[in-house]
C-alpha positions in Angstrom: -16.6 62.6 -6.8 -15.8 66.0 -6.3 -11.8 65.3 -6.9 -12.6 63.1 -10.2 -15.2 66.0 -11.3 -12.4 68.9 -10.4 -9.2 66.5 -12.2 -11.8 67.6 -15.3 -11.9 71.3 -14.9 -8.7 72.1 -13.8 -7.8 74.7 -16.5 -10.9 77.1 -14.6 -10.5 78.2 -11.1 -14.4 78.9 -11.5 -15.1 75.3 -12.5 -13.3 74.3 -9.4 -14.3 76.5 -6.6 -17.7 75.4 -8.2 -17.0 71.8 -7.9 -15.7 72.2 -4.1 -18.9 73.7 -3.2 -21.5 71.5 -4.5 -19.5 68.8 -3.5 -19.5 70.3 0.4 -23.1 71.0 0.2 -23.6 67.4 -0.9 -21.2 66.1 2.1 -22.8 68.6 4.6 -26.5 67.2 3.7 -25.3 63.4 3.6 -23.7 64.4 7.2 -27.1 65.7 8.8 -28.7 62.4 7.4 -26.6 59.9 8.8 -26.0 61.8 11.8 -29.9 63.1 12.2 -31.5 59.5 14.0 -29.1 59.8 16.9 -29.8 63.5 17.9 -32.3 65.4 19.1 -33.1 68.2 17.6 -31.6 70.7 19.7 -28.2 68.6 18.7 -29.2 68.6 15.5 -29.7 72.3 15.0 -26.8 72.7 16.7 -24.4 70.8 14.7 -25.9 72.8 11.7 -25.2 76.3 13.5 -21.9 74.8 14.2 -21.1 73.6 10.5 -22.3 76.9 8.9 -20.2 79.4 11.4 -17.4 77.4 11.1 -17.4 77.7 7.5 -18.4 81.1 7.3 -15.6 82.1 9.5 -12.9 79.8 7.3 -14.2 81.6 4.4 -14.8 84.9 5.5 -11.1 84.9 7.1 -9.4 83.7 3.5 -10.6 86.6 2.2 -10.2 89.2 4.7 -6.0 87.8 4.5 -6.5 87.9 0.8 -7.5 91.4 0.6 -5.1 92.3 3.5 -1.9 91.2 1.4 -3.2 92.9 -1.9 -3.8 96.1 -0.1 -0.1 95.7 1.3 1.4 94.7 -2.3 -0.4 97.9 -3.8 1.0 100.0 -1.1 4.0 99.0 -1.4 4.6 99.3 -5.0 6.6 103.1 -6.2 3.8 104.8 -8.0 
C-alpha cells in the first residue's frame, strides 16, 4: 500500500518520506501483533527494543554520513 501511495507523490520528497515513515510504523505494529502470541513478555520487549535500536542506528548513521559529506563539500569550495 505504501508503494502505491509513494508512486502518487513521487514529486515531493517530504511526501515520500512521510509515506515511508507511516508504512514502517504500520508494518512494525502489524509485526508485533502477529508475533506476540508466540513470545513471552520479555521476548516481545526484546524484539521491540531491537527494532527501535536498529532503525535508530540506521537513521542516525545516514544523517551523520550526510553531514560529513556536506561539511567536506563545503570545506573544499574555494572561497
